[in-house]
C-alpha positions in Angstrom: 0.2 -0.2 -0.6 1.4 3.6 -1.4 1.0 6.9 0.9 0.1 9.7 -0.7 2.5 12.9 1.0 -0.1 14.0 2.1 -0.7 11.1 4.3 3.4 10.9 4.5 3.9 13.8 5.7 0.5 13.7 8.3 2.6 10.5 10.0 5.6 12.6 10.6 4.1 15.9 11.6 2.2 12.7 14.9 5.4 10.7 14.9 7.5 14.3 15.5 4.7 15.6 18.1 4.1 12.5 20.2 7.0 9.9 19.6 10.1 12.1 19.0 11.3 14.8 17.4 13.7 13.5 14.6 15.1 14.8 11.7 15.2 11.9 9.1 11.2 12.0 10.2 10.6 15.4 9.8 11.8 16.1 7.2 9.4 14.4 5.3 7.1 16.7 6.2 6.0 18.7 3.2 2.8 18.9 3.0 1.7 22.8 4.0 -0.7 21.7 6.4 1.9 20.4 8.8 4.3 22.1 8.1 2.2 24.5 9.6 1.2 22.6 12.6 4.9 21.5 13.1 5.7 25.2 13.2 3.1 25.9 15.4 2.8 23.1 17.6 6.8 21.7 18.3 9.2 24.1 16.4 9.3 27.4 14.3 11.9 25.7 12.1 13.4 27.3 8.9 13.4 24.0 7.1 10.3 23.2 7.9 8.1 26.7 7.0 10.3 26.6 3.8 7.0 23.8 3.0 4.7 26.5 3.2 3.2 27.5 0.3 -0.2 26.5 -0.1 -2.1 30.6 0.6 -4.1 29.3 3.0 -2.0 27.6 5.7 0.5 30.5 5.1 -2.1 33.4 6.2 -2.8 31.2 9.2 1.1 30.9 9.3 1.4 33.8 10.0 -1.4 34.8 12.0 -0.5 32.0 14.4 3.2 31.8 15.0 4.9 34.8 13.6 4.5 37.6 10.1 7.2 36.8 7.7 7.6 38.8 4.9 9.9 35.5 3.3 6.6 33.4 3.9 4.3 35.9 2.9 4.9 36.6 -0.4 2.6 33.2 -0.8 -0.4 34.9 0.6 -3.5 35.4 -1.5 -5.4 38.5 -1.1 -8.7 37.0 -0.3 -6.8 34.8 2.7 -5.7 38.3 4.1 -7.9 40.2 6.9 
């Protein structure tokens, strides 16, 4: 059985949050939603932050974690406010 990339990201996020934050597992968090959750709930890591590219999750990152110019470039106008 093959997992979709989003499922792998979710699994990796949950492993890092619940069991142990290991670099080899952390690098599997490539989905915007799970990268946002990692930065919000575990650690605001630049290597994970670069995976937050979806407009919705970028907007949430700027509101939930920290407003950063480099990441806010992904926010579409309708997401602001």
